[in-house]
N, C-alpha and C positions, 0 to 999 in steps of 0.2 A: 620405512614407507609402507604409506597406508595401503590397505588390500583393493584392488580394482573391481568395482562394481558396474553392472550394466548400466547406471543412470552415468559415470562416468564415458563407458563405451557408446553410447548415445549422442551425451555434449561433444565428442570425436568427431565422430559422423556424421549429425545435425539430423540427426534422427529420435525418432520417438523412446522411450523405455519399452515401448509395445511392440513395437518394429525391429531391436535387440532381443526381446524374450520371443518374439517367432523364433525369427531365425535361429537362434542359440536349440529351441527344442523341436525343431525342421515342424513347426505349425506352419499352414496355409498364412494368407493373407501377409504374404511377403513375396516380393519378386528371388527369382534365381540369381540376379548380378547383385542385388540389395545383399540376399543371403548372403554372398561370397565375402562380401566385402564386411561385415559382419564377424565372419568368423576367422579372419584376416586382420582385422584388427586386433579383435578379442585374442588373439596368438602374442600378436608385437607387445603388447599392452598386458601380457603375461597375467588374463583372467583367469580365474577358478569360480567355478559355478559356487554361489553361496549356499551354503547348505540350510541354513535357517530360511532364507527361499525359497529352496525350493524341499522342507518341511512344515513352512507354515500351510498347513490343511487345515486352522480352525479359521473362520471366517474375524478377519478383526476389525472394531467396532470404533469408529471414528466421528465423533459430534464435531459440528463445523457449526460458531456463531456469526453471524452477520448482522449486521445493525439495519441492513435494506437489501435486497435485489430488486432490479426492475432495469431488463437488461434496454429501455427508452428512455431510460433516467439520464439528467445532465450531468448529477452528481459524480465524484470522483469514485464512491463505491462501486458504481459500474463497472469502472474498467477493473477495480480489483477484482469483482466477483468472473468476470470475463477472462482473469488469469487467472483466477483458482478453478475454471472450468478448463480452460486448455492445460493444467497439470493434469486434474482428473483424469480427463482423454490419456494421458500420457501414459498410466500407471492402473487402463481396465482390466489389465489380464491380472495384477494382482489381485488378491483374495480376500477386499479389503470394501465394507459398506461403509459408507460416507453417510451419516445422520444431521442433514442439513434444516439449521434452527434460523430464519430472520425474515425479517415485517416484510410485506409486497404492498409494493408501490414504492411515493418516493417523501416519506415519513417516518422518524423516528426522531419524534420531536418528547416521545410517552414508553420510556420501558416497565412493560409490565409483565405480568406472570407468566406468560404465553411458555420464555423459554423453560421457565421451572416445572411448570405442567407436564411439558413435552418430556423432558432430563425425569421428571416422576415416573409419566407413562414408559418412558426405554425400563426403570430400572423392576418395576410391578411386569413387565417383560421378563425378565430375569436375563436384559442384557450389561453385557459387560464393556466397559468403554475400557478401549483399550490408550486411547491416547483423545486429546480435545487441540484442538485449533479454531483461536479466541480472536476476530480483530475488533471490535471494543464491547465492551459494556457498561458505557457510560457507569451511573454511580448506583446500580443494582448491585447494593453489598450483598443481599443474599446471595446473588448469580455468582459474586466473586469468592464470597466462603463455600460454594460448591465446586467450584472450579480448583479452590485452594485444598480442599478436603481431598479431593484425586492425586493434585501435586504430592499431597504430606503422604498417600499411600501411593509414590513410586507411578502415578500415570503422567505419561512426559504432556507438559502444554509447551504448542508452538502461538506465541503471540503475532499479531500483524498487523505492524504500521504502528504503535502505542502502545506501553506498557502501560495501565490509568493504577495511579494511586497503588493499592498494598495488592495487587493480584502478582501471581505468582507464575515463573514461566521459565519454563528451561531456553529457551530459544524464542528471539526476537526479530522477526522479521521489520526492516522496519526504512523506510525512506532520511536522505540525509537535511531535517529538518534545518536544522544551524545552519549549514553550509549554503542550504537553498535559501536562507534570506542574507546570508555575505556574497555570494553569489550576485544577487540579485543588488544588492551596493555596488559592488566590482562593476557590474554593467553600466547602470548608470554614471560611475566616475569616469568610463572609458568613452561612451559615447556622447552623454551629455554633461561636457566637464563644468563648466557654470552654472550648475545649477543651485537654487538657493531656497527655493521653498518647496518640502517634500507635504503631500498627505498620503499619510499610512493608514488603513484600516486593520486592526488586528483583531484576537479573539484571546483576552484577558480578565474580562470578566466572566465566560462562560466557559466551566474546566470539562467539558464532556468529553474531549480529546486530549487532556491532559494540558501543560503547560506548551505557551509558545513560543519555542523554542524558535520557529523561524522569524520571527519579533527581534527576540534577542540577538540571534545571528545578524539581522539587520541595519539593528539600531547601532551595536557593534561596532560593526566596518565603518557607520556613518559616521560615532563619533572619535575613530583614531584618524579616519583620511577627510572627514569633512564635519570638522565640527564646527565650522561656520553655517553649516545649514540649518536653517529656523524646519522643526517636525511637528505638526499639526497633525494628532493623532485620534482616533476614533475606534471605539470596539463594534465590532459589527452588529451585538446584538443589543448595545444601549437604546435608550428612549426617544423618540424623536430625532433620527440620525439623519434621516432627508432634509429637515429642516436646520441641524446642526452645518450641514456639509454646504447646504446651499449659500448661508450665512457668510463661511469661509470663503467659498469661492467671488463672493460679488465683495468682499473686501480685502483678498492679499491674490496674486498672480500665481497660479500653482504653476510650478517648472516638474515635477517629476512627482507619480503618483506609485501605492506600491498595496497590496491587498499581500496578507500574511496564511490566506484561504482561499482555498477553491470556492468557496459561497462569496465570502468578500468580494473577491476577485470580480464575479459575475455582476455582481452589485455593479461596483465602483466601474465597470465597464459600461454597465447603461445609464451610471451619472455622464460619464464624459461621454457616451455618443447622444444622450439624449439634450443637454446645453452643449454639445457641438464643439469639445475641443480638444478633438484629437490630433489638431495641428499644434496645439499649444501646449501641450500637457503631454510629456514623455512619460508612456503605461506600461509596464512589464505585467504579465497575468503570472501569477501561482497557483499551477493545477491546470495539467491538460484532461478537458473534456471536450462533449460537441458543444457545447457554449463557448466555452472560450478558445474552440475555431473557430467557430463562427467571426467573430471578431478580431483574430489576428485575419482571418481574410480581408474583412472590411479594414483593417488597419486603427481599430481603435487600439488594441495594443500593440508593440513593436517584436515581441516575442514571448514565449509560453516556457516557463522553468517545470517540466515536468518531470513529475515526481516518480513516475515511471511503477504506478499502481500494476499494470499489467503485468512488470517483472516480479514484483514484491507475491501477487499471489500464488503464479508457477511455483516462485523460489519455494515460499509454504509448504506445499505438496511436496514435492523434492525432498526438503529436511525430513518431511513427518513421512516418508514410507524410507528413506533413511535410517529414520530411529525405528520404528517396526522392523524391517528387514534387521538389520545389522546388531538389533538389541541395544544400541546405544543409547540409551537413558539413563545415564547414572543417577543417583539422585546429590542433587548440590544445595551447595547454603543458600538457607532460605537467603529471598530477594537476590541471587547470585541466576545468571542468564549468559548464555551465549549471545552475540549480534551478529546479525549478519545484514550490512546496511546496503539499498539497492542504490546504484550510481542517479542523480538526476541527469535529463540531456537537456538541452539550451532547442528549441521550436521556432524556427522561422518558417515565415507565411514560403519560402519555394518550397519545402519539405512538405507541403500542405497537399501541393498539385496536385498529385498523382496518389492522392490516400484518401 
């Protein structure tokens, strides 16, 4: 049986790790009733104080790499960022300093040398990096090499969402991309059994996020269960996409529509709304964000398959802290990672009424 830690206690009680820490260490900031509950649960679960956590007086330095940080953004990464910040608040009592690297605003079309320059500045200051948490780095091979060098020197690397090309990582916290695609296909078959023509927008040409596993799952499900259907597919970054879709809609009656990324889903929702097709096309959105919620409220789409980036962000911090405190970062075989898949959720309009 694995040793109980304060994260386990916090999850059992439904409180933050900071609350558990304050209660067990008799610090201010927690009510007496909560303190007693924490102490009783600690006894019940057989908790013993973690020696490493108690003696971790040296500040631990963690580098966090995000492509974008904008709390007003409609993109998926906004929710991921909020999940990360939520997880970070839960460990505020730990002696961990987070060095955050990200782009301001809503554009990550270019990956410049900013990250490398900031990392060089940390090195010049004599900062020893104890762990690195990375969302994605695109095709910045210099940054990939930098992270891989840390990995080779036994610095734990936690990758969020998707592991890109030759990036080495000990842990991967990701959505169930292929499952999301298969789930969308199953829902189409369940709610609209007689569909024939399918409009699919995917991300196969542009590899910034890695292989489009959502598209693979969706196509695989249709091939097995709806082999008679016609799939009209486009890449979200191909030229003249507007004109191609306009021509298709003029020639074919589309029964169902699906897009494999949040950005493509919003694009497709705009088309369905502008062409007044919401009553004719059964549309499911992949990726929950502010825009997709607005389309669901307007009945442009029938539901949202939420890949749960909030939980991704929180879970990554939880794994990170456990590695640092419990010293669980053995050197793994190159390319081998522990994988934690975050389960997706289906969001219907009624679930947004009070949110």
